[in-house]
Every structure is written in C-alpha cells, then in structure tokens.
C-alpha positions as CSV (number, residue, x, y, z in Angstrom):
1,X,13.7,5.2,-7.6
2,X,11.2,4.1,-5.6
3,X,12.8,2.2,-2.5
4,X,12.2,-1.5,-2.5
5,X,9.9,-3.7,-0.4
6,X,11.6,-4.7,2.6
7,X,12.0,-8.3,3.5
8,X,11.3,-10.5,6.5
9,X,14.3,-11.5,8.0
10,X,14.4,-15.3,8.3
11,X,15.4,-15.1,11.7
12,X,13.0,-12.8,13.2
13,X,10.5,-15.4,14.2
14,X,13.3,-17.4,16.6
15,X,14.5,-14.4,17.7
16,X,11.4,-13.3,18.6
17,X,10.3,-16.5,20.6
18,X,14.4,-17.0,21.9
19,X,14.0,-13.0,23.4
20,X,10.1,-14.2,24.9
21,X,11.6,-17.0,26.6
22,X,14.3,-15.0,28.1
23,X,12.1,-12.3,29.4
24,X,9.9,-14.9,30.6
25,X,12.2,-15.7,33.9
26,X,10.9,-12.8,35.6
27,X,7.2,-13.7,35.3
28,X,5.3,-14.2,38.9
29,X,2.9,-17.5,39.5
30,X,-0.4,-17.1,39.0
31,X,-2.0,-16.5,42.2
32,X,0.5,-13.8,43.4
33,X,-0.1,-12.2,39.6
34,X,-3.9,-12.1,40.2
35,X,-3.1,-10.6,44.0
36,X,-0.7,-8.1,42.5
37,X,-3.8,-6.6,39.8
38,X,-6.0,-6.6,42.7
39,X,-3.8,-4.3,44.6
40,X,-2.8,-2.4,41.2
41,X,-6.7,-1.3,40.9
42,X,-7.6,-0.9,44.3
43,X,-4.3,1.5,45.0
44,X,-2.4,2.1,41.6
45,X,1.5,2.9,42.2
46,X,4.3,3.3,40.1
47,X,6.0,0.8,42.2
48,X,3.2,-1.8,41.3
49,X,2.9,-1.2,37.6
50,X,6.7,-1.3,37.0
51,X,6.2,-4.7,38.2
52,X,3.7,-5.6,36.3
53,X,5.3,-3.9,33.1
54,X,8.5,-6.8,34.2
55,X,6.1,-9.5,34.0
56,X,4.5,-8.8,30.8
57,X,7.9,-7.2,29.2
58,X,7.9,-10.6,27.0
59,X,4.9,-9.6,25.1
60,X,6.7,-6.2,24.3
61,X,9.6,-7.9,23.1
62,X,7.8,-10.6,21.4
63,X,5.7,-8.3,19.4
64,X,8.6,-5.9,18.7
65,X,10.9,-8.6,17.4
66,X,7.9,-10.0,15.1
67,X,7.4,-6.2,13.6
68,X,10.9,-5.6,13.4
69,X,11.5,-8.6,11.1
70,X,9.5,-7.0,8.3
71,X,10.8,-3.7,8.6
72,X,14.1,-2.2,6.7
73,X,17.6,-2.7,8.7
74,X,17.8,1.1,9.5
75,X,15.0,0.7,11.9
76,X,16.5,0.3,15.6
77,X,14.5,-2.4,17.4
78,X,15.5,-0.6,20.6
79,X,13.5,2.2,19.4
80,X,10.0,-0.4,18.8
81,X,10.8,-2.1,22.6
82,X,10.6,1.5,24.1
83,X,7.3,2.5,22.1
84,X,6.1,-0.6,23.3
85,X,6.5,-0.6,26.8
86,X,4.3,2.8,26.5
87,X,1.6,0.8,25.4
88,X,1.9,-1.6,27.7
89,X,2.0,0.8,30.6
90,X,-0.9,2.4,28.9
91,X,-3.0,-0.9,28.5
92,X,-2.3,-1.8,32.4
93,X,-3.3,1.5,33.3
94,X,-7.0,1.0,31.6
95,X,-7.3,-2.8,32.1
96,X,-10.4,-3.9,33.8
97,X,-10.0,-6.9,35.6
98,X,-13.9,-7.4,36.4
99,X,-14.2,-7.9,32.8
100,X,-12.9,-11.1,32.7
101,X,-10.5,-10.9,29.4
102,X,-6.8,-12.2,29.5
103,X,-4.6,-9.6,29.6
104,X,-2.2,-11.0,27.3
105,X,-5.1,-10.4,24.5
106,X,-5.8,-7.0,25.5
107,X,-2.6,-5.3,25.5
108,X,-0.8,-6.7,22.5
109,X,-3.4,-5.0,20.5
110,X,-2.1,-1.4,22.7
111,X,1.6,-2.6,22.2
112,X,1.5,-3.1,18.6
113,X,-0.9,0.1,18.1
114,X,2.3,2.3,20.0
115,X,4.7,0.7,17.9
116,X,2.9,1.2,14.7
117,X,2.3,4.7,15.8
118,X,5.9,5.2,16.2
119,X,7.4,4.0,13.0
120,X,4.5,6.4,11.4
121,X,5.8,9.5,13.4
122,X,9.1,8.6,12.2
123,X,8.0,8.7,8.5
124,X,8.4,12.6,7.1
125,X,5.7,11.8,4.3
126,X,1.7,11.7,5.4
127,X,0.7,8.3,5.2
128,X,-2.3,9.3,3.3
129,X,-0.1,10.9,0.7
130,X,2.0,7.7,0.9
131,X,-0.6,5.5,-0.2
132,X,-2.1,8.0,-2.6
133,X,1.5,7.7,-4.6
134,X,0.9,3.7,-4.3
135,X,-2.4,4.1,-5.8
136,X,-1.4,6.4,-8.5
137,X,1.4,4.1,-9.9
138,X,-1.2,1.2,-10.0
139,X,-4.0,3.5,-11.7
140,X,-1.2,4.9,-14.2
141,X,0.1,0.8,-15.0
142,X,-3.1,-0.2,-15.2
143,X,-4.2,2.5,-17.9
144,X,-1.1,2.3,-19.6
145,X,-1.8,-1.3,-20.5
146,X,-5.1,-1.1,-21.1
147,X,-4.5,2.0,-23.5
148,X,-1.3,0.4,-25.2
149,X,0.5,3.8,-25.0
150,X,1.2,6.7,-22.5
151,X,-2.2,7.8,-20.7
152,X,-2.6,11.9,-20.8
153,X,-3.4,13.5,-18.0
154,X,-6.8,13.9,-18.5
155,X,-6.9,10.1,-18.9
156,X,-5.1,9.7,-16.2
157,X,-7.5,11.8,-14.0
158,X,-10.5,10.6,-15.0
159,X,-9.6,6.9,-14.0
160,X,-8.1,8.3,-10.8
161,X,-11.3,10.1,-10.3
162,X,-9.6,13.4,-9.7
163,X,-9.5,16.7,-11.5
164,X,-6.3,17.2,-13.6
165,X,-5.1,19.9,-11.4
166,X,-5.4,17.9,-8.3
167,X,-3.7,14.8,-10.0
168,X,-0.8,17.3,-10.7
169,X,-0.3,17.5,-6.7
170,X,-0.7,14.1,-6.2
171,X,2.2,13.4,-8.7
172,X,4.5,15.5,-6.9
173,X,3.5,13.8,-3.7
174,X,4.6,11.0,-5.1
175,X,7.9,12.1,-6.3
176,X,8.4,13.1,-3.1
177,X,7.6,9.5,-1.7
178,X,10.2,7.9,-4.0
179,X,12.9,9.5,-1.9
180,X,15.3,7.7,0.3
181,X,18.1,8.4,3.3
182,X,21.6,7.6,2.3
183,X,22.1,6.4,6.0
184,X,20.0,3.6,5.4
185,X,21.7,0.0,6.3
186,X,22.0,-1.9,3.3
187,X,23.7,-4.8,5.0
188,X,22.1,-8.2,5.2
189,X,22.4,-8.9,8.7
190,X,22.6,-4.7,9.9
191,X,26.3,-5.1,9.6
192,X,28.8,-5.9,6.9
193,X,32.0,-7.3,7.6
194,X,31.7,-6.3,11.2
195,X,31.4,-2.7,10.0
196,X,27.7,-0.2,9.3
197,X,27.2,-0.4,5.7
198,X,24.7,2.3,4.6
199,X,23.1,3.3,1.3
200,X,26.0,5.9,1.3
201,X,28.6,3.3,1.1
202,X,26.8,2.6,-2.8
203,X,27.5,5.6,-4.6
204,X,29.8,5.8,-7.1
205,X,33.0,7.6,-6.7
206,X,32.7,10.0,-9.6
207,X,36.4,10.2,-10.1
208,X,36.5,6.6,-11.6
209,X,34.8,5.7,-14.7
210,X,32.8,2.4,-14.5
211,X,33.0,0.9,-18.2
212,X,29.9,-1.5,-17.0
213,X,27.9,1.7,-15.8
214,X,28.4,3.7,-18.6
215,X,27.2,1.1,-20.9
216,X,24.1,0.3,-18.6
217,X,23.5,4.0,-18.4
218,X,23.6,4.3,-22.7
219,X,20.8,1.1,-22.0
220,X,18.7,3.0,-19.8
221,X,19.0,6.2,-21.8
222,X,17.9,4.7,-25.1
223,X,15.3,2.8,-23.3
224,X,13.9,6.2,-21.9
225,X,14.4,8.9,-24.6
226,X,12.1,6.5,-27.0
227,X,8.9,7.3,-25.1
228,X,10.1,10.9,-24.3
229,X,9.1,14.3,-26.4
230,X,11.5,16.8,-26.9
231,X,10.2,19.2,-24.5
232,X,10.4,16.2,-22.0
233,X,13.6,15.5,-22.9
234,X,14.8,19.3,-22.8
235,X,13.8,19.6,-19.5
236,X,15.4,16.4,-18.3
237,X,18.8,17.3,-19.6
238,X,18.3,21.2,-18.5
239,X,17.3,19.9,-14.4
240,X,19.6,16.8,-14.3
241,X,22.6,17.4,-16.2
242,X,22.6,21.2,-16.7
243,X,21.7,21.7,-12.7
244,X,18.9,24.6,-13.8
245,X,16.5,25.6,-11.6
246,X,12.8,24.6,-12.4
247,X,12.2,28.3,-12.7
248,X,15.8,28.6,-14.9
249,X,14.1,26.1,-17.4
250,X,10.9,28.2,-17.3
251,X,12.4,31.1,-18.5
252,X,14.7,29.2,-21.3
253,X,11.6,27.2,-22.5
254,X,8.9,30.2,-22.4
255,X,6.6,29.0,-20.0
256,X,5.7,29.1,-16.2
257,X,7.6,27.2,-13.4
258,X,4.7,25.8,-12.0
259,X,4.2,24.0,-15.6
260,X,7.8,23.0,-15.6
261,X,7.4,21.0,-12.4
262,X,4.0,19.6,-13.8
263,X,6.0,18.1,-17.2
264,X,8.4,16.8,-14.9
265,X,6.2,15.0,-12.3
266,X,4.4,13.5,-14.9
267,X,7.8,12.0,-17.0
268,X,9.1,11.0,-13.4
269,X,5.9,9.0,-13.2
270,X,6.0,7.5,-16.7
271,X,9.6,6.6,-16.5
272,X,9.0,4.6,-13.2
273,X,6.3,2.6,-14.4
274,X,8.4,1.8,-17.3
275,X,11.5,1.2,-15.3
276,X,9.7,-1.3,-13.0
277,X,8.1,-3.0,-16.3
278,X,11.4,-3.3,-17.9
279,X,13.4,-4.3,-14.9
280,X,14.3,-7.9,-15.5
281,X,15.7,-7.1,-19.2
282,X,17.8,-3.7,-17.1
283,X,19.8,-6.3,-14.8
284,X,20.9,-8.8,-17.3
C-alpha cells in the first residue's frame, strides 16, 4: 500500500522559533557584522566565514525546523541542519555585498535548496518516477469514475498520453513507489514510552491467530476478488500465497514472464484505487 502523506507536527513552528532565538545569542552587532563582511570579501578566510556561519546559524535552524515539521519521524533533523549549513557556506561564498540585497533573504533560498537536495538524495526512487506514479494513479481514478468500470490498458494509455508499452513501465514504477522502509519511525513524537517505535514493531506475529484480522482479511478478499478475472486471481494466489516467481507463474499459465509482470502491475494499480475508495468502509 502507498505510504500515507506525512503530517505536519503541531509543535514544529514553536520549536523553530525557539531554536532561532537560542541561536541568536551569538549574533553580531550591525556595525561589526558589516565590517566582517567587508573584510571577508576583501580577504576571504575560513576563520571569518566560520564567524559569519555562526552569526547566521539561526536561519539554518529555523529553515530546517520548518521543513522537518512536514516530514515523517524517520527523518533526522540534524541531517537537515548539516545540509543547511553547507547551503549557508555556499551562500556566503557567492554573496555580493554591493548589490544591496539583504543576506538573510538571499541565503534562505540557498539553505532551503540544500536541504531539499539532501532529502531528494535520500529517496532511492527518482523524483520523476515518483511524480509519474502519482499522476498515473490520479488518471486511473478519474477514468474509472468517468467510465463506471475498470479502464482497459489502451484507454488508460490514451488518457495518460503514452503508448501501452510505455504505460506498463510506468505501472511497474508506481508499484516500486509504494514500497516503504520497515525502519521508519511510527511513534507520535519520535519515541514510544521512551523507546523507538518503528514500522517493524507493527508486523504481526505469525504464530498468533488474530480473529479480528482474520475477519478483516476475509472482508478485504471479498471486496477485492469481485473486480478480478480468474486469470488475475490465479496470478495473485500463485505469487503471494504459493510464493512462485513471475517466471514460474508464466510457465504454469503458458505465457511469458513479462506478460505476468504486466498483469500483476495492472492488478496492483486497480487494487490500490479500489481499496483507497473504500478505505472508510474497511476501517469501520
């Protein structure tokens, strides 16, 4: 299932302002700061730059805290701070004092950009692939709503503006985009009773039978199976229950491995849309 959108932490703005105020204790008076800037642009040294970094560090703290408030708990705020400091140093090196632009305004964009670049580098899936996966799901939902049935591959390809062959590649990318890390922190405030609480803690113990889960699973299977053909049901059973590979399933069904992969990807796209539309029903 696709990972839910991260929620903004309620205390993030207050924390950001508090950290900015805490860092402001090392700030320089206006006249001394101006002299320091003149000296750095005449003779740039690491010592002077470090003093400027110390002065403008609250900008990094505030920007990092604001972005951190929009991210999952698995992201480390210190990593954002480190990336922001590099952005700040780059801004100091490229700033032109003669332009008359306020440095805080100039460096904020650089700091924010450096932090976002760091976040993108941590995402194993390319940003373009993730965006295309989101657009594909939106196109699928719209087309399904317009037609009142499950759209065919050629209809979805036409709506998305790509050939059917290219559509199959995008569907496989969409399936990869729905993967999540088991190390992701799921606790409300970064801890759970003083301990880390990751996605791994939420995995069910296969040695214990949970009646509620069994009933819920039965309801989900009942809803899901109504929209699948016999061929699609067989592929899901062989892949998820019998643990066969795509190649082995192809041999069993007498089709190629790539065809099995295409059908599997199409089914997952349909199921995600179906389950999302009936989420409130399944959770009650």
